C-alpha positions in Angstrom: -36.2 -30.4 -0.1 -35.1 -30.5 3.5 -31.8 -29.2 4.7 -29.9 -31.1 7.2 -27.4 -29.9 9.7 -24.6 -31.1 7.4 -25.9 -28.9 4.6 -25.9 -25.9 6.9 -22.4 -26.8 8.1 -21.1 -27.0 4.5 -22.8 -23.7 3.5 -21.3 -22.1 6.6 -17.8 -23.3 5.9 -18.0 -22.2 2.2 -19.3 -18.8 3.2 -16.5 -18.4 5.8 -13.8 -19.2 3.2 -15.4 -16.9 0.6 -15.5 -14.0 3.1 -11.9 -14.8 4.2 -10.7 -14.8 0.6 -12.4 -11.5 -0.1 -10.8 -9.9 3.0 -7.4 -11.2 2.0 -7.8 -10.0 -1.6 -8.8 -6.5 -0.3 -5.8 -6.5 2.1 -3.4 -7.5 -0.7 -4.5 -4.8 -3.1 -4.5 -2.2 -0.4 -0.9 -3.2 0.6 0.1 -2.9 -3.1 -1.3 0.6 -3.4 0.3 1.6 -0.1 3.7 0.3 -1.3 3.4 2.3 -4.5 2.5 5.5 -2.7 5.4 4.9 -0.3 7.9 4.6 -3.2 6.5 7.8 -4.8 6.8 9.6 -1.5 10.3 8.4 -0.9 11.4 9.5 -4.4 9.8 12.9 -4.0 11.6 13.4 -0.6 14.9 12.4 -2.2 14.3 14.9 -5.1 13.4 17.7 -2.6 16.6 16.9 -0.6 18.8 17.0 -3.8 17.2 20.3 -4.8 17.8 21.8 -1.3 21.5 20.7 -1.5 21.8 22.2 -5.0 20.3 25.6 -3.8 22.7 25.7 -0.8 25.7 25.0 -3.0 24.5 27.7 -5.4 24.1 30.2 -2.6 27.5 29.3 -1.1 29.2 29.7 -4.5 27.5 33.1 -5.1 28.6 34.5 -1.7 32.3 33.4 -2.2 32.8 35.8 -5.0 
């Protein structure tokens, strides 16, 4: 079986779209993971901030007496 230039062109185009699809799939999953980690980090920072405010209030209340 002889391959013509058209066969190579079709194989090249299909390979291009396969690789492009895999790259976009990788990027999509990576962005999802990064978004989840960002939400966790934001929640942790907020919790730490609330804890710091609570400690300052507690110290202030203890020094008033």
